[in-house]
N, C-alpha and C positions, 0 to 999 in steps of 0.2 A: 610563277610558272608551275603548273601541276606536273608532278613526276609521272612518267609513262614507262611501262615495262615493255617487254618484247612480244606481248600477246597481241592477238587480233580480237577485236570486239565488234560484234554485229548487233544491230537493232533493226526492227521492221515496224513501219507505221502504215496503217491503212489510208487509202484516199477517202474522199468524202464528197457528198453533194448537198447543196443547200435546198431544203424542202420549201421553205418559206422565209421571206425577209431579206433576201440578198440585196446588197448595196445599202438598203435602209439601215442595216445593222451597224454599218460604219458610224452612223450618227446616233448610236445608243438605242435604236429601236429593237424590238424583239425579233428573234429569228430561231429557226430550228434546222439542224443539219444531221445527217446520218452517215455513218461510216459505210464504206463499200467493200466488196470482196476483191479489190485490187490494191496493191501495196507498193511501198518504196522501201528498199533495203540499203543500209549504209554499213560498211565495214571499215574500221579504222585501226591503224597501227602507228607506232612511232617511226619517224623518217628523218632523213637528213635535211629535208626541205618540205614545204607544203606541196602535195600533189593530189590530182584528181584523176582517178582511173589510169594511173601510171604516167601522167603528164604533169609537169610543173604547172601550178595554178597561179594565175594573176588574181588575187583576191578582190581587186577593185572591180573585176568583171563578174564576180560571184558574191553579191552583197549578203545573201542569206548565210553562206558559209563564213564569210568574213565576220559577220555579227556573232555567230555562234562561237567561233574560235576566240573572239575577243571577250565575250561574256564568261567563257569557261577558262580564260587565261591559258590557252594552249597554242603552241606553234610547232612547226616541223612535224607534220602529221600526214600520213598516207590515207587517202579516202577512196574507197571503191564503192560505186553505187550500182544498183540494179532496180529497175522499175517497170511495172506493166501499166502504170497510170499515164495516159496520154498527157503531155505537157500542154499548157495553154488551153485547156478544155474545161476549166471550172471544176475539176475533180480533185483539187488539192495537192497537186504534185509538189509544189514548192513548200507547202505546209508540212507534208509528209517527209520531205527532205530535211527540213529544219528539225522536226521532232525526232526522226530516227538518228540524225547526226548527233544531236544533243545527247540522246540516250546512250548512243554507242561510245561517245567520248567520256561521258560520266562513268560508264562501266569500266572503260579502259584505265581511267585515272583514279578509280576507287572513290569517286565522288558520290554524294547522296543521290540515289535514284528516285527522288521525290517527283511524282507525276505532275504535281502542281508547278514545281520549278521548271520541269521540262516544257510544260505548256507555256509558262511565262517567258522563258528564253526564246521559244519558237515564235511566240507572238511578237516579241521585240525584234526578231529577225525579219518577220513579215512587214512590220511597221517601218523598219529601217530600209528595207528593199523597195517598198511600194510608196513610201511617203505618207500613207494613210491605210489603215486596216482595222479590222475587228479581231478579237481573239476567237472567233467562232471556228474558223478553219483549223487552226493549230490545236485548239482544245479537242475537236472531234478526232483529229489525226492522232492525238496523244491518248485520249481516254477511250475512244471507240464508241460503238453503239449509237445512241441518240443523245445529242447535246443541245440544250436550249440556252438562249441568251436573253436576259432581261424578261424572264417569264416567271411569275409567281406560282406557287403551289406545284413546283416540280419535285421530283422524288429526292434528289440529293444535291445540295449546294456544293460546288467544287472550289471555286475561287473567284476573286474580283479583280478587275483591271480598270485602269483609268488613264486617259490621256487628255490633252487639252480640248479635244474635239468630241469626247464621249466617255461615258462610264458604262461598264458592263458587269453584270452578275452572271456567272457561268454555272450551269447546273446540268446534271444528268436528267434525262426525261424518258418516261416510259413510251414505247412505240408499239402500236398494235401490230398484229401479224399482217405483213404486207409484202408484196413483191413488186419491185420497180425494174423497168427496162430502160436503160440509158442509151439514147441514140447518139453516136459520135460522128459528126460530120467530117472530121479531119481538118476543119478550119480552126486555126489557132488564133487566140486573142489574149495578149498579156493582160494580167489583172490590173497592174499599176496604172496604165493609161486609161483604162475604163473607169477606175475609181476616180482619177483626176478629172475625167470628162464629166462625171456626175457631180463632182464637187463644184466645178465651175458653173454648171447649169443651175445648181441649187443656190449658189451665191448671187447669181444675176437674174434669177427668175423665181418669183414667189410660187408660181405654179408647180415647179419642181418640188418645193417643200411640201406643198399640198399632196402631191403624188406619194412622197415618202410617208406622210402621215396616213394616207390611205393604205399603203402597203402594211403599215403597222396594224390597222384594223383587220385586214384580210388575214394577216399572220395569226392574230389572236383567235379569229374565227376558226382557222385551220387547226390550231392547237386544241381548241374545244372539240373539234371533230375527232381528233386522235384520242382524246380522253373518252369520247363516247363511242369509239370504234366505228365511226361513220365515215368509211372510206369514199363513198360516193360524194358526200359534201366536201370532203377534203380535196378530192380531185377538182371539183368546181372552184374551190378557193385557190388551188395551185394554178389553174388556168387564169383566174382573175389576177393573181400575183404576177404571172408572166406578162399579161397585157400591160400592167402598170410598169414593169421593167422595160417593156418595149417603148413606152412613152418616154422613159428616161434616156432611151437610146442605147 
């Protein structure tokens, strides 16, 4: 058990959105995500029991938190959260929670603040909570800016991850000057069930695997567009990518 003092430790992680390659990245395909100017904040302190925003917490109902506490060997902790990232919107609220919580606890317990280890812990939390995930969301929420998965010739390699269903090479990637407007419908959709839905479709229908392969090609074309500062072509590939996601349901 890590020793904790009477201090309060706070960490903040940005949300993210996936530019290209969503869902296909779970199966080791390339993808690119960007951090956004919305964030998730976690403050932690030592307590007599585990609590979340002043209320005793049942960790079985909060698998992300449960996994992070287990990986850092911490118990009896007060957690206070604040976020302007809409939950269930594909903007990385759970990934930002995991990343900021892990960093805040590491700081409180004087543990190494290695960003790779924070990204790794956060990925394990996402994987544990969803049953299947890629390290894209948590890496973007940990490192910020632009993050690419399984893309060669990126600027800086960060770390590697591997599970029985995929291997991922995570890198920073250069992003041209762009402005994105994200429309929020208010309709929530939990990531885990969507990932499971795609998995079942892929396992029982060869066509779904072909769609995922096509997402890979569109993603690589879009990455070339960013390298060439061709935002018009990038937009066309984003539209093509979304149409393929619609086919996957």
